[in-house]
C-alpha positions in Angstrom: 265.5 192.5 150.5 265.4 188.5 151.1 262.2 186.5 150.2 262.8 183.1 151.8 261.0 179.8 151.4 258.7 180.8 148.4 257.3 178.4 145.5 258.5 179.6 142.1 256.2 179.2 139.1 258.2 175.6 138.2 257.7 174.1 141.7 261.4 174.8 142.9 261.2 176.3 147.0 263.9 179.3 146.8 265.4 182.1 148.8 265.3 185.2 146.4 268.0 188.2 147.1 267.9 191.5 145.5 270.2 194.1 145.5 270.0 197.8 143.8 267.0 197.0 142.0 267.8 193.7 140.3 267.8 189.8 141.4 271.2 188.7 142.8 270.7 185.0 144.3 267.8 182.8 143.4 269.2 180.0 145.7 268.6 177.6 148.9 269.3 178.4 152.3 270.7 182.1 151.9 271.0 183.6 155.4 270.5 187.2 156.3 273.0 189.8 156.0 273.1 193.1 158.2 270.1 195.4 157.9 268.6 193.7 155.5 264.6 193.2 155.2 263.2 189.8 155.4 260.3 188.7 153.8 258.7 184.9 154.7 257.9 183.3 151.4 257.0 180.2 153.1 253.2 178.7 152.0 253.5 181.8 149.1 254.3 181.9 145.6 257.2 184.5 144.1 256.2 185.3 140.7 257.4 187.6 137.9 255.5 190.9 138.0 253.2 191.2 135.0 253.5 193.1 132.4 250.4 194.3 130.5 251.0 195.8 127.0 248.0 197.3 126.5 246.6 200.1 129.0 244.9 203.3 128.5 245.5 205.7 131.2 243.8 208.2 129.8 246.0 211.2 130.2 246.4 214.0 128.6 242.9 214.4 128.2 240.5 212.2 130.4 241.8 212.5 133.9 238.0 212.5 135.2 238.7 208.7 134.0 242.2 207.7 135.1 245.7 209.1 135.7 249.0 208.1 135.6 249.0 207.7 139.5 245.5 206.2 140.5 246.1 203.5 137.0 250.0 202.4 138.3 248.4 201.8 141.6 245.6 200.2 140.6 248.1 197.9 138.6 250.6 197.4 141.3 247.8 196.5 143.4 247.0 193.6 141.0 250.5 192.3 140.6 251.5 194.4 137.2 254.8 195.9 137.2 255.2 197.2 133.9 252.0 198.8 131.8 252.0 200.3 128.3 249.9 203.1 127.4 248.3 203.5 124.3 248.0 206.6 122.0 244.5 207.4 121.8 244.6 210.5 124.6 244.0 213.8 124.2 246.1 214.8 121.8 246.5 211.6 120.4 250.1 210.5 121.1 251.5 210.7 117.3 254.2 213.6 117.3 256.9 214.4 119.7 255.5 217.0 121.3 252.3 214.9 122.4 254.7 212.1 123.3 256.6 214.4 125.3 253.5 215.9 127.2 252.8 212.0 128.0 256.0 211.4 129.3 255.9 214.5 131.7 252.5 212.9 133.1 254.1 209.6 133.4 256.4 210.5 135.8 253.9 209.8 138.6 253.7 206.4 138.1 254.3 203.6 140.7 254.9 200.6 137.8 257.7 200.9 135.0 255.9 202.0 131.6 256.2 201.9 128.0 254.9 204.7 125.9 253.0 203.9 122.3 252.7 205.9 119.1 250.0 206.1 117.2 248.9 206.6 113.7 246.8 209.4 111.7 246.7 211.0 108.4 248.7 214.0 110.9 251.6 211.7 112.1 255.0 212.6 112.4 256.9 209.4 112.4 260.4 210.6 112.8 259.5 212.9 115.6 257.7 210.1 117.4 260.9 207.5 116.4 263.3 209.6 117.8 262.0 209.1 121.3 261.8 206.4 123.5 258.9 204.6 121.8 257.8 201.3 123.0 256.0 200.2 119.8 254.0 201.6 117.4 250.1 201.4 118.1 247.8 200.7 118.8 247.2 201.5 114.9 243.1 201.3 114.4 242.0 199.5 111.6 238.5 200.7 112.8 237.5 203.5 115.0 237.2 202.6 118.4 237.7 205.6 121.7 239.4 208.6 120.0 238.4 208.1 116.5 241.8 206.9 115.1 241.2 204.4 112.8 242.8 204.6 109.7 242.6 203.2 105.8 244.9 200.1 104.4 247.2 202.6 102.4 248.2 204.3 105.7 248.5 201.1 107.7 251.0 199.8 104.9 252.9 203.0 105.3 252.9 202.7 108.9 254.1 199.1 109.0 256.7 199.7 106.8 258.0 202.7 108.8 258.3 200.9 111.4 260.3 198.1 109.9 263.1 200.6 109.2 263.2 201.7 112.8 263.0 197.6 113.9 259.7 198.8 115.9 256.8 196.2 116.1 253.7 197.4 115.8 250.5 196.6 117.8 247.2 196.4 115.7 243.2 197.2 116.4 242.0 194.5 113.7 238.4 194.7 113.1 237.3 195.6 109.7 234.4 198.1 109.7 233.0 197.0 106.1 231.6 194.0 107.7 230.2 195.5 110.5 226.1 194.9 110.5 224.4 197.6 110.8 221.4 196.3 110.9 222.0 195.1 114.2 221.7 198.8 115.9 218.1 199.3 114.1 216.2 197.2 116.6 215.3 197.5 120.2 218.6 199.2 122.0 216.9 198.7 125.3 217.6 201.9 128.1 220.3 203.2 129.7 223.5 201.8 131.6 222.6 198.1 132.8 219.2 198.2 131.2 220.9 198.2 127.1 220.8 195.6 125.0 224.5 194.7 124.9 224.2 191.8 123.1 223.1 194.4 120.0 226.7 196.0 120.3 228.5 192.3 119.8 225.9 191.3 116.9 226.6 194.9 115.4 230.9 194.4 115.6 230.9 190.8 114.0 233.3 188.0 115.0 233.8 187.9 110.7 234.8 191.3 111.1 238.0 190.7 113.3 238.7 187.5 111.6 239.3 189.3 108.2 241.2 192.4 109.4 243.4 189.7 111.6 244.0 188.0 108.2 244.8 191.5 106.5 246.7 193.0 108.6 249.3 189.7 108.6 249.6 189.9 105.0 250.7 193.6 105.2 253.3 192.7 108.2 254.3 189.8 105.9 255.3 191.8 103.0 256.9 194.5 104.5 259.0 191.8 107.0 257.6 193.6 109.7 256.9 192.4 113.5 253.0 192.4 114.0 251.5 192.1 117.3 247.4 191.8 117.5 245.7 193.3 120.1 242.9 192.4 122.1 241.9 188.8 119.6 238.5 187.9 120.9 237.6 184.8 118.5 239.0 181.5 117.8 239.4 182.4 114.4 241.9 185.3 114.9 244.2 183.4 117.2 244.3 180.7 115.0 245.2 183.2 112.1 248.1 184.7 113.9 248.9 181.4 115.3 249.4 179.9 111.9 251.3 182.7 110.5 253.8 182.6 113.3 254.5 178.9 112.0 254.8 179.7 108.6 257.6 182.1 110.0 256.0 185.4 110.1 256.7 187.3 113.2 253.1 187.6 114.9 251.8 187.4 118.0 248.6 188.1 119.9 247.3 189.3 122.7 243.9 188.2 124.3 242.2 190.0 127.3 240.3 188.9 130.8 237.2 190.7 129.3 237.2 188.0 126.4 238.5 185.1 128.4 235.9 185.1 131.6 233.1 186.7 129.9 230.8 186.1 126.9 227.2 187.3 125.4 225.4 185.4 128.4 226.8 188.3 130.3 225.6 191.1 128.4 222.3 191.4 129.9 223.6 192.2 133.4 226.1 194.3 132.4 224.5 196.2 129.5 226.4 199.4 128.6 229.4 198.4 131.2 229.7 195.1 128.7 230.3 197.8 125.6 234.2 197.2 124.5 235.9 197.2 121.0 236.1 194.3 119.8 232.6 193.0 121.8 231.9 190.1 123.9 231.4 187.1 121.8 229.3 184.0 122.4 229.9 181.6 124.9 231.2 178.9 122.7 234.2 181.4 120.8 234.8 182.6 124.5 235.6 178.8 125.6 237.3 178.3 122.4 239.8 181.4 122.6 240.3 180.2 126.6 241.2 176.5 125.6 243.9 178.3 122.7 245.3 180.4 125.8 245.4 176.7 128.0 246.9 175.1 125.1 249.5 177.7 124.2 248.4 179.5 120.9 248.0 182.5 122.9 250.7 184.7 123.4 250.0 187.1 125.7 247.2 188.5 128.2 247.0 192.0 128.3 244.1 193.9 130.0 243.1 196.8 127.5 242.0 198.7 130.5 240.1 201.2 129.0 238.4 203.1 132.3 235.2 205.2 132.2 233.1 206.9 134.6 229.9 205.3 135.6 228.2 208.2 134.3 229.4 208.0 130.9 228.7 204.4 130.9 225.2 205.0 132.1 223.7 206.2 128.9 222.2 204.1 125.6 224.3 201.7 124.2 224.6 203.7 120.8 226.4 206.8 123.0 227.6 205.0 125.7 231.9 205.1 125.5 233.7 201.5 124.6 236.2 199.8 127.3 236.5 198.5 130.7 238.8 198.6 133.2 241.0 195.7 134.0 244.7 196.3 135.0 244.1 195.3 138.8 242.3 192.2 138.0 244.1 190.3 135.1 246.6 188.6 137.5 244.0 187.5 140.0 241.4 186.2 137.6 244.3 184.0 135.9 245.9 182.9 139.4 242.1 181.8 140.4 241.8 179.6 137.0 244.8 178.0 138.4 244.1 177.5 141.8 240.6 175.7 140.4 243.0 173.8 138.1 242.1 175.3 134.7 245.4 176.7 134.3 248.9 175.9 135.1 250.7 178.3 137.0 253.9 178.2 134.2 251.3 179.0 131.8 250.1 181.9 133.8 253.5 183.2 133.9 254.3 182.9 130.3 251.6 185.2 128.9 251.3 187.7 131.4 255.5 188.0 131.9 257.8 186.1 129.9 256.3 185.9 126.8 255.5 189.8 126.9 259.5 190.5 128.3 260.6 188.6 125.1 258.1 189.7 122.4 259.0 193.2 123.0 262.7 193.2 124.1 262.7 193.8 127.7 265.3 191.6 128.9 266.2 192.1 132.7 261.8 191.9 133.1 259.6 188.9 133.5 261.5 186.3 135.1 262.7 185.3 138.6 266.3 185.5 137.3 269.6 186.6 138.8 270.4 189.6 137.5 266.7 190.5 136.1 265.1 193.5 137.5 263.7 192.3 140.9 260.1 192.7 139.6 258.1 190.4 141.7 254.7 189.3 143.5 254.0 187.7 146.4 250.6 185.5 146.6 248.8 182.9 148.6 247.3 180.7 145.9 244.9 179.2 148.9 243.4 183.0 149.7 241.0 184.0 146.5 238.6 186.6 147.5 235.6 188.2 146.0 236.3 191.2 143.3 234.4 194.3 144.5 234.5 197.3 142.7 234.9 199.4 146.1 238.4 197.4 147.0 239.8 198.6 144.0 242.0 201.8 143.2 241.1 202.5 139.6 239.6 205.9 139.6 236.5 205.0 137.5 235.1 203.0 140.5 233.0 200.2 138.5 234.3 196.5 137.2 232.8 194.2 135.0 234.0 191.3 137.2 232.1 192.6 140.1 231.5 189.3 142.4 234.1 187.1 140.6 236.9 185.4 142.7 240.4 186.5 142.7 243.9 185.6 144.2 245.4 189.3 145.0 248.9 190.1 145.6 250.6 190.4 149.3 253.6 192.5 147.9 254.4 193.8 144.7 257.8 194.6 144.3 259.4 196.8 141.2 262.9 197.2 140.9 263.5 195.7 144.6 261.1 198.8 145.9 257.9 197.6 147.3 255.1 199.8 145.7 252.1 198.0 147.1 251.7 195.8 150.5 248.6 194.3 151.9 248.4 192.3 155.1 246.6 189.5 154.7 245.2 189.2 158.2 243.7 192.9 158.7 243.4 193.8 154.4 245.9 196.9 155.5 247.1 198.2 152.1 250.0 200.7 151.9 251.9 202.2 148.6 255.1 203.2 148.2 256.4 206.4 146.5 256.4 206.6 142.2 259.2 204.8 141.3 258.1 204.2 137.7 260.6 204.5 134.9 260.4 204.1 131.0 261.5 200.6 129.8 263.0 202.1 126.7 265.2 204.5 128.8 268.5 202.3 130.1 
């Protein structure tokens, strides 16, 4: 394949040739060869495919919400070429048999993938680390979907074990002892969109996140471990990680699109469809996190794609499951922020591709360069469109970003194979065959 005349994130206009799954040339004036597919990239940007290090594709055990096939199609349509699945499935991925079962299901993925291992009192670390594990985590310091919250002693043991295997630890940092139980004792409203979702934000406090982030960083520092704080939702959490990294710790953090683009001001519209862990924060904190993304203190943007069905969400606040879908809308929302001048294109490239590749040791991914995997997306930054649930591909069938605008890919390629194409004129879409591979199996 030859992409001609496309603009890269740094402003260079180049032709890009792929062969046998790799990029073999990034140059000016490349001529087509016999039988080579040529894609006219003029007026378009060619960007590395996103690496979403935090998804919940729900298999095994929750295929009514999402499957590897539907979730990976949603990823491909959103410009994500690698996903990392979290362990809170049923059964949880805490031993070798559970890992193998999930790996068997993942062969239906349209994009490349990693599989994380989880930690519970019943985990079997040696069996897990004997598999091609992407990372340890998400390790839950407070219960969320799947009820995998663990105590401080087991967390310290998990970090120490990960150090011996040179594996990073991804942590869900909330301190349940600092939750405000009184917030759930008042009027919680009705079901679904009529629920008082702001009470969930009041319940799982910002202070609970900040305290847990500090504790996780201290444990990792003591053990000499690599720690990655998942879905950091507060400026305080981002700052703690950034300060720890400056001091020499191997610490990084991610933020989600919902914590970047939604706040407690959206709770009234969303109801239980805006219940997630950690919850939506104040508009002031949301703006603070976005500012830190823009200024370089946020390492990664990842989705915490956590689909539930509409019927499951249409219950009362106390009973509704936590989580929102997002794997298809992350890149488009960030690219829209580029189009409107809020973010630079290079900054977006770094947080969705270059940084996750570097942090998690994916040497061939996250960049448009010779000898890298040919994972990329072609986008037209002048053509945003409104986000509509009916046009998305997750099995859950809804989005918290309904009505927002995003810049969606026209072409998504994984290791040189087109996995998603959209005609910019007619809107007709086509998916390639499942081509995903475990990125830890080389």
